[in-house]
C-alpha positions in Angstrom: 80.3 91.3 114.9 82.4 91.6 111.8 85.7 89.6 111.3 88.1 90.5 108.5 90.3 87.4 107.4 93.2 88.2 105.1 95.0 85.1 103.9 97.2 85.0 100.6 97.0 81.1 100.6 94.8 80.7 97.7 94.1 77.0 98.1 93.1 77.2 101.8 91.5 80.7 102.0 87.9 79.6 101.1 87.9 76.6 103.4 89.3 78.5 106.3 86.9 81.2 105.7 84.0 78.8 105.4 84.7 77.1 108.8 85.0 80.6 110.5 81.5 81.4 109.3 80.1 78.0 110.2 81.7 78.0 113.8 81.4 81.6 114.7 77.5 82.4 114.7 76.8 85.8 114.9 79.9 87.1 113.0 79.9 88.5 109.5 83.1 87.1 108.1 84.7 88.9 105.1 87.8 87.2 103.6 90.3 88.8 101.2 93.6 87.6 99.7 95.8 90.8 99.6 96.6 93.7 101.7 95.6 96.3 99.0 92.0 94.9 98.8 92.0 94.7 102.7 93.0 98.2 103.0 90.2 99.5 100.7 87.7 97.5 102.6 88.8 98.8 106.0 88.4 102.4 104.6 84.7 101.8 103.8 83.8 99.5 106.5 81.1 100.4 109.0 82.5 98.3 111.8 85.2 95.8 112.5 85.7 93.6 115.7 88.3 91.2 114.7 91.3 91.3 112.3 92.9 87.9 111.5 95.8 88.6 108.9 99.1 87.2 107.9 102.0 89.2 109.6 104.2 89.0 106.4 103.0 88.5 103.0 105.0 86.9 99.9 104.8 90.4 98.3 106.6 91.8 101.4 103.6 93.7 102.4 102.6 93.3 106.1 99.7 92.7 108.2 101.1 95.4 110.6 100.0 98.1 108.3 96.6 96.5 108.2 96.4 96.4 112.0 97.3 100.1 112.1 94.8 101.1 109.4 92.1 99.1 111.3 93.0 100.7 114.6 93.0 104.1 113.1 89.2 103.6 112.4 88.2 101.0 115.0 90.4 101.3 118.2 89.0 98.5 119.9 89.6 95.8 117.2 91.1 92.7 118.3 94.0 91.2 116.2 95.4 87.9 115.5 98.4 87.4 113.5 99.1 84.2 111.4 102.6 83.5 109.9 104.6 81.3 107.6 107.9 83.1 108.5 110.1 83.5 111.3 109.2 86.7 113.1 112.3 87.3 115.2 113.0 91.0 115.1 109.4 91.9 114.8 108.5 92.0 118.3 107.8 95.8 118.3 105.6 95.6 115.3 103.7 92.6 116.7 103.0 94.5 119.7 102.0 91.8 122.1 99.1 90.5 119.7 98.7 86.6 119.6 100.5 84.9 116.7 99.4 81.6 115.1 102.1 79.8 113.2 101.0 78.6 109.7 102.7 75.2 109.3 99.9 75.1 107.9 97.5 75.4 110.7 94.2 73.5 110.7 91.0 75.6 110.2 89.8 74.2 113.6 93.0 75.6 115.3 92.1 79.1 113.7 88.5 79.0 115.0 89.9 78.2 118.6 92.3 81.0 118.5 89.6 83.5 117.5 87.3 82.2 120.2 90.1 82.6 122.8 90.8 86.1 121.5 87.1 87.1 122.1 87.0 85.4 125.4 89.8 87.6 126.7 88.8 90.5 128.8 87.8 93.5 126.9 90.5 95.6 128.6 93.1 93.1 128.4 95.2 95.0 125.9 94.7 98.3 127.8 96.4 98.1 131.2 96.3 101.0 133.7 98.7 103.7 132.9 102.1 103.4 134.6 101.8 107.2 135.4 98.6 108.4 136.9 97.6 112.0 136.0 99.2 114.7 138.3 102.6 112.7 138.5 105.6 114.9 138.4 108.6 113.6 136.5 111.5 116.1 136.6 110.3 119.3 135.1 107.0 117.6 133.6 103.7 117.0 135.1 101.8 114.0 133.5 98.2 115.0 132.3 96.9 111.8 130.6 97.9 108.8 128.4 97.9 109.2 124.6 98.7 105.7 123.6 100.7 102.5 124.5 103.4 100.6 122.5 105.1 97.4 123.5 107.9 98.9 125.5 106.9 102.5 126.0 104.0 104.5 127.0 103.3 108.2 125.7 101.6 110.8 127.8 100.4 114.2 127.4 102.3 116.4 129.9 103.0 119.9 130.8 106.6 121.3 131.1 106.1 123.2 134.2 108.6 125.9 134.0 107.4 127.3 130.6 103.7 125.9 131.0 104.2 124.0 127.3 102.2 121.0 126.5 104.4 118.2 125.3 104.3 114.5 124.5 106.4 112.6 127.1 107.5 108.8 126.0 108.3 106.7 129.0 110.1 103.3 129.1 107.9 101.0 130.9 109.3 99.7 134.2 109.4 96.0 133.1 112.2 96.9 130.8 114.3 99.2 132.9 116.6 96.4 134.1 117.0 94.9 130.5 120.1 96.5 129.2 119.4 95.5 125.5 116.0 97.3 125.7 117.4 100.3 127.5 120.2 100.6 124.9 117.6 100.5 122.0 115.5 103.0 123.6 118.4 105.5 124.1 119.6 104.8 120.5 116.0 105.5 119.4 116.2 108.9 121.2 119.4 109.7 119.4 118.0 108.9 116.0 114.9 111.1 116.7 117.1 114.1 117.9 119.1 113.9 114.7 116.2 114.3 112.7 115.1 118.0 112.1 112.4 119.0 109.7 109.5 121.5 110.0 106.7 119.0 109.5 108.1 116.4 111.9 107.6 117.0 115.6 111.0 117.8 117.1 112.5 116.1 120.2 113.0 118.4 123.2 115.0 116.6 125.7 115.9 113.1 127.1 116.0 112.5 130.7 116.3 110.2 133.7 114.4 111.2 137.0 113.6 109.0 139.9 114.8 105.9 138.1 112.6 106.5 135.0 113.9 106.9 131.5 111.9 109.1 129.1 112.0 111.8 126.4 109.9 114.5 125.5 108.8 116.0 122.0 106.6 118.5 120.6 102.8 118.1 120.5 101.9 119.5 117.0 99.3 122.1 116.4 95.8 121.1 115.6 93.9 117.8 115.9 94.9 114.3 115.1 93.5 112.5 111.9 91.8 110.1 114.5 90.0 113.0 116.2 88.8 114.4 112.8 87.5 111.0 111.7 85.7 110.5 115.0 84.1 113.9 114.6 82.8 112.6 111.3 84.3 115.6 109.4 85.1 115.6 105.7 87.7 117.4 103.6 87.2 118.5 100.0 89.8 117.9 97.4 91.9 121.0 98.0 92.1 120.5 101.7 92.8 116.9 101.4 95.5 117.6 99.0 97.2 119.9 101.4 97.1 117.4 104.3 98.4 114.6 102.0 101.2 116.8 100.7 102.3 117.6 104.2 102.5 114.0 105.4 104.3 112.9 102.0 106.7 115.7 102.3 107.6 114.7 105.8 107.9 111.0 105.0 109.9 111.6 101.9 112.5 113.9 103.7 113.1 111.4 106.4 113.1 108.1 104.2 115.2 109.6 101.6 117.8 110.3 104.2 117.9 106.6 105.4 115.6 106.8 108.5 113.7 103.7 109.4 110.2 104.2 110.8 107.3 102.1 112.5 103.9 102.2 110.8 102.3 105.6 110.5 98.9 105.7 112.3 95.9 108.1 112.5 97.2 109.4 116.0 100.5 110.3 114.4 99.0 112.8 111.9 98.1 116.4 113.1 96.1 118.8 111.0 95.8 122.5 112.0 93.2 125.1 111.2 94.8 125.8 107.8 94.9 122.1 106.9 98.6 121.9 107.2 99.7 118.6 108.2 102.6 117.5 110.4 103.5 114.0 112.0 105.0 112.9 115.2 108.5 111.6 115.1 108.0 107.8 114.3 111.5 107.4 113.1 114.0 105.1 114.8 116.9 102.9 114.1 116.8 100.1 111.5 115.5 96.9 112.7 113.8 93.8 111.0 113.1 93.7 107.3 113.2 96.9 105.3 109.8 98.5 104.8 108.0 98.8 101.6 107.3 102.3 100.8 104.7 101.7 98.2 102.7 99.7 100.9 103.1 102.5 103.4 101.8 105.0 100.9 98.8 102.7 100.2 98.1 102.4 103.9 98.2 106.2 104.3 95.8 106.8 101.4 93.3 104.2 102.9 93.7 105.8 106.2 92.6 109.2 104.7 89.7 107.8 102.8 87.1 108.2 105.7 87.7 111.8 106.0 87.7 112.4 102.2 84.5 114.2 100.8 82.6 112.6 98.1 83.5 113.0 94.4 86.6 114.7 93.5 88.5 114.1 96.9 87.7 110.3 96.8 88.5 110.2 93.2 91.9 111.8 93.8 92.7 109.2 96.4 91.7 106.4 94.1 93.8 107.6 91.3 96.9 108.0 93.8 96.1 104.4 94.9 96.0 103.0 91.5 99.3 104.6 90.6 101.2 102.6 93.4 103.5 105.5 94.4 106.3 105.4 96.6 107.1 108.5 98.7 109.1 110.3 96.1 106.6 109.7 93.3 103.7 110.5 95.5 105.2 113.9 96.4 105.7 114.6 92.7 102.2 113.7 91.9 100.9 116.0 94.6 103.1 118.8 93.5 101.3 118.6 90.1 98.0 118.5 91.5 98.6 121.7 93.7 100.3 123.5 90.7 97.2 122.8 88.7 94.9 124.0 91.6 97.0 127.2 92.0 96.8 127.8 88.3 93.1 127.4 88.3 92.8 129.8 91.2 94.8 132.3 89.2 92.8 131.8 86.1 89.5 132.5 88.2 91.0 135.7 89.6 92.0 136.8 86.0 88.4 136.1 84.9 86.9 138.1 87.8 89.0 141.2 87.1 88.7 141.3 83.3 85.1 140.1 82.7 82.1 142.4 83.6 80.1 140.9 86.3 77.1 138.6 85.2 74.0 140.6 86.1 71.9 137.7 87.4 70.6 138.0 90.9 71.5 134.9 93.0 70.9 134.3 96.7 73.9 134.5 99.2 74.1 130.8 99.7 74.7 130.1 96.0 78.0 132.3 96.2 78.9 130.7 99.6 78.5 127.2 98.0 80.3 128.2 94.9 83.4 129.1 96.8 83.4 125.6 98.5 83.1 123.7 95.4 85.2 125.8 92.9 88.1 125.0 95.2 87.7 121.2 94.4 86.8 121.5 90.8 89.5 121.7 88.0 90.1 125.0 86.3 87.2 126.3 84.5 88.1 129.7 83.4 90.5 132.2 82.0 89.0 134.8 79.6 86.4 134.5 77.1 88.6 133.9 74.2 89.6 131.5 71.5 92.4 129.2 70.4 96.1 129.9 70.9 96.6 129.9 67.2 93.8 130.9 64.9 92.9 129.1 61.7 94.6 130.5 58.8 91.4 131.8 57.3 88.7 132.2 60.1 85.4 130.7 58.9 82.6 132.9 58.3 80.2 130.0 57.5 78.5 128.2 60.4 79.2 124.7 60.6 76.0 122.6 60.2 75.1 120.2 63.0 76.2 116.7 62.4 74.8 113.6 64.3 76.3 110.3 65.0 74.2 107.3 65.8 74.9 105.4 68.9 73.4 102.0 68.7 71.4 100.2 71.6 73.3 97.7 73.6 75.6 97.1 76.6 78.6 99.2 77.6 80.9 99.9 80.3 79.9 102.7 82.6 82.3 104.5 85.2 84.6 101.8 86.8 83.7 98.3 85.3 80.1 98.8 85.7 78.0 97.1 83.0 75.1 99.1 81.8 72.6 98.5 79.0 71.0 101.1 76.8 68.0 99.5 75.2 67.5 102.1 72.5 69.5 104.0 69.8 70.2 107.7 70.1 71.9 110.3 67.9 74.4 112.6 69.5 76.1 115.8 68.1 79.3 114.9 66.4 80.7 118.3 67.6 80.0 120.6 70.6 77.6 123.4 69.8 79.2 126.3 68.3 79.2 130.0 68.7 77.6 130.3 65.2 74.9 127.7 65.7 74.1 129.2 69.1 73.8 132.8 67.4 71.1 131.3 65.1 69.1 130.4 68.3 69.4 133.6 69.9 68.3 135.2 66.5 65.2 133.2 66.6 64.4 134.1 70.2 64.0 137.9 69.1 60.9 136.9 67.3 59.4 134.1 69.2 57.3 134.3 72.5 59.4 134.5 75.5 60.1 131.2 77.4 58.8 129.0 74.4 61.8 126.5 75.0 62.7 127.3 78.6 62.7 124.5 81.3 59.8 124.7 83.6 62.0 125.2 86.7 64.1 127.9 85.2 64.3 130.7 87.7 62.0 133.6 87.1 64.8 136.1 87.7 66.6 134.6 84.7 65.9 136.6 81.5 67.1 135.5 78.1 69.8 133.0 77.1 72.6 135.2 75.8 76.0 134.8 77.3 77.9 137.8 79.0 79.2 140.2 76.5 77.5 138.5 73.5 77.4 141.4 71.0 81.2 141.9 71.2 81.9 138.3 71.2 79.7 137.4 68.2 81.0 140.4 66.1 84.6 139.3 66.7 83.7 135.7 65.7 81.9 136.8 62.6 84.8 138.9 61.5 87.5 136.4 62.5 89.2 139.1 64.7 90.1 138.9 68.4 88.2 139.2 71.6 90.2 140.1 74.8 93.4 139.3 72.8 92.4 135.9 71.5 91.3 135.1 67.9 87.7 133.7 67.5 85.6 132.0 64.7 81.9 130.9 64.4 83.0 127.4 64.6 84.4 127.5 68.2 82.4 125.9 71.0 80.0 128.3 72.7 80.8 128.8 76.3 79.5 130.8 79.2 76.1 129.1 78.8 74.3 127.8 82.0 72.4 124.7 82.2 69.0 126.4 81.4 70.5 128.0 78.2 71.8 124.6 77.1 68.5 123.0 77.8 66.7 125.7 75.9 68.8 125.4 72.8 68.5 121.6 72.7 64.8 121.8 72.9 64.8 124.4 70.0 67.0 122.1 68.0 64.5 119.2 68.4 66.6 117.3 70.8 67.6 117.3 74.6 70.8 117.2 76.7 72.4 113.9 77.0 72.4 111.7 80.1 75.5 110.7 81.7 75.0 107.2 80.5 74.7 108.4 76.9 77.5 110.8 77.1 79.9 108.2 78.4 78.9 105.5 75.9 79.4 108.0 73.1 82.7 108.9 74.6 84.2 105.6 75.6 82.4 103.1 73.3 81.1 99.7 74.4 84.5 98.5 75.8 84.9 101.5 78.1 88.1 103.0 76.9 90.0 105.4 79.1 90.4 107.8 76.3 88.3 108.3 73.2 91.0 106.7 71.0 91.8 103.9 73.3 93.4 103.0 76.7 96.7 104.7 76.2 97.4 108.5 76.6 98.4 110.2 73.4 99.9 113.6 74.2 98.3 116.2 71.7 95.4 114.1 70.7 93.0 116.2 72.6 92.9 119.9 73.2 93.8 119.7 77.1 95.8 121.8 79.6 99.2 120.2 79.5 100.3 123.3 77.4 97.8 125.8 78.9 98.9 129.2 79.9 96.4 131.3 81.8 97.5 134.8 80.9 95.6 136.6 78.1 97.1 136.1 74.7 99.2 133.4 76.4 101.9 131.4 74.5 100.3 127.9 75.4 99.2 125.4 72.7 102.6 124.0 72.1 101.4 120.3 72.4 97.8 120.5 70.9 98.1 123.6 68.9 95.6 125.6 70.9 95.8 127.5 74.3 92.3 127.9 74.9 89.2 126.4 72.9 89.7 125.2 69.3 87.4 125.2 66.3 85.3 122.0 66.1 86.3 121.9 62.4 89.8 121.2 62.8 91.6 117.9 62.3 91.8 116.2 65.7 92.5 112.6 67.2 90.1 113.2 69.9 87.5 111.0 68.3 85.5 108.3 70.2 84.8 104.7 68.7 81.5 106.0 67.5 83.0 108.9 65.7 82.1 111.7 68.3 84.8 114.5 68.5 86.1 116.4 71.4 84.8 114.2 74.2 88.1 114.3 76.1 89.1 117.9 75.7 88.3 121.4 74.1 85.4 122.3 76.6 83.6 120.3 79.2 79.9 119.5 78.7 76.6 119.9 80.5 74.5 116.7 81.0 70.9 116.2 82.0 70.9 113.4 84.5 72.6 109.9 85.0 69.8 108.1 83.2 66.5 109.1 81.3 64.3 108.5 84.4 66.5 110.4 87.1 66.6 113.7 88.4 69.8 115.8 88.9 72.0 113.8 91.4 72.5 115.0 94.9 75.2 117.5 95.5 78.1 115.5 97.3 78.6 117.9 100.3 75.0 119.2 100.5 72.4 116.3 100.5 69.5 118.8 100.2 70.8 120.3 96.9 70.6 118.8 93.5 72.7 119.9 90.6 73.3 118.7 87.1 76.7 117.1 86.3 79.4 118.3 84.0 81.4 115.7 82.0 84.5 115.7 80.1 87.9 117.5 80.1 88.8 121.0 78.7 91.6 123.2 77.4 92.7 124.1 81.0 92.6 120.5 82.5 95.6 118.3 82.3 95.4 114.8 80.8 94.6 111.9 82.9 92.7 108.4 82.6 89.8 109.8 84.5 88.9 112.5 81.8 85.8 110.4 80.6 84.7 109.1 84.0 85.2 112.1 86.3 81.8 113.6 87.5 82.0 117.4 88.1 79.5 119.1 90.3 79.0 122.9 89.6 77.8 125.3 92.2 74.3 125.4 90.6 72.6 125.0 87.3 73.2 128.8 86.8 76.9 128.5 86.9 78.8 129.6 83.8 82.3 129.0 82.8 84.5 129.9 79.8 85.7 126.2 79.5 82.1 124.7 79.5 79.7 124.3 76.7 77.4 121.2 75.6 76.2 119.1 72.9 72.7 117.8 71.9 71.2 114.4 71.8 68.2 113.2 69.5 66.0 110.2 70.1 65.1 110.0 66.3 67.3 110.0 63.3 67.8 113.6 62.0 
């Protein structure tokens, strides 16, 4: 049995939780001090039997949102509210749950109330339906009950004349003679009827039949969020973005026009086959204290977490949670995310239409897997081309490899995780360039085949030259254009797969960096968000805030380059250790998380392992997750024009 205890009274939280643990054998007691932490815990919890929470917090957040989030995942959770405030006017939100007044209450009283809550019959909060299936009410036939509220019950029903399924909300018979309740119910109907929006289920009609008072509304298409979670289904980043955008659009539309609402629950969100979301009409006349839209947004994001796929989908939710959005700013953020995804899809299409097909044979499942994953990954392609503005005099000399020592010691990894590398290593100051890679390909012409290949390199892979290499290297050596973009030998090499990068690194006398090494070199010991510090600095890195996907695009107004940039340019994208272009230019292959690890498991396919790609690139917009995001390609054979690599050595050069 699991009990979640949420209490912001710092001086009493520990003692109260300690007595709960002592007096409730068989219970695992989790105690937290704020709503945000509790929402995050609920989203990840495996079970929850009892929720004890303050009804109203000093921050104006509410335990009602916690209750709704908990019931969305655990429908049978029992709830006890505590309060230091007068809850007059919150009767609907309380919904008949027991309330313990904090004056303050003694820990013994808290234990007694929890014991009483558990002693109550399991079905005490689930009385039999007022309307049994088959009941005819006017033009409607009741099918089954959907859910209960304090004053009303909502049923799935059939509108007989047109054979249309509807939701039918019925005022409970106990309230039919209470004039104030009837008046509020009718006012609620008027408020709902006045709201018309495509993503909000419309009201059909209000009626009275055989002494009953009711109204009917649309049953949206698709399944509820509650049903999707129960089926243990997960959505990738793109699909989750569409769902979240639909809900945010509906909520922003209504709240910006002054409509009040109850808490949004998982049963209220419907998702159709195209992952378009709509919500039931949860809007009503104002009552009680004004809602906190930022708390409502956090509750929604926590509610969606159980259906978010691993990796980028959950990372997006975390980023939105940390931003503390209201409905307006959430919708703006989601518009930006969708625009970036749309742009990246266009880029992939341009690449497919303008670049000759890669002649490697791959099994059908690789292509199928690629489609799924490329939807959720940030843009990785346009054409194979160079910077938006070429150097004044394109360099015909190959930049020699330079190395930066990263000393042994502790550092911050990912999100506040302390790690310790007990060895020094040397990492390439720059990404491997076209000119340097050409030297490698030249050597391969006169050496035994496979001398530097990885032992698991597919037998069908022949050679390490990227697509269209003869034309590309000719353009780079002459400083002319390739597919409309100027090149130089000192731009990072791209369109190399993981096995290409491995072979080059081995030839160079090194290896590919682990994720630990890459991140320490990029963020330093203090774990900066950006190589240069913790504040964004527009134009410091070659990123996609000024990127234009069309060939010869006019991008680059911010950082000077539309696509990849020469590693020899002056840049502020320099880490505390002196490593260049970790935040931008091109993203980079890594070997594993640690030296003794294999490739990590692909998030959506546990039987597949793939190497991880790290860092931002010229088509990816700036964010505070550039140095911590872990991107999973379709396979180690995947190539992209925004992806290159750098080399690590275990000994001084």
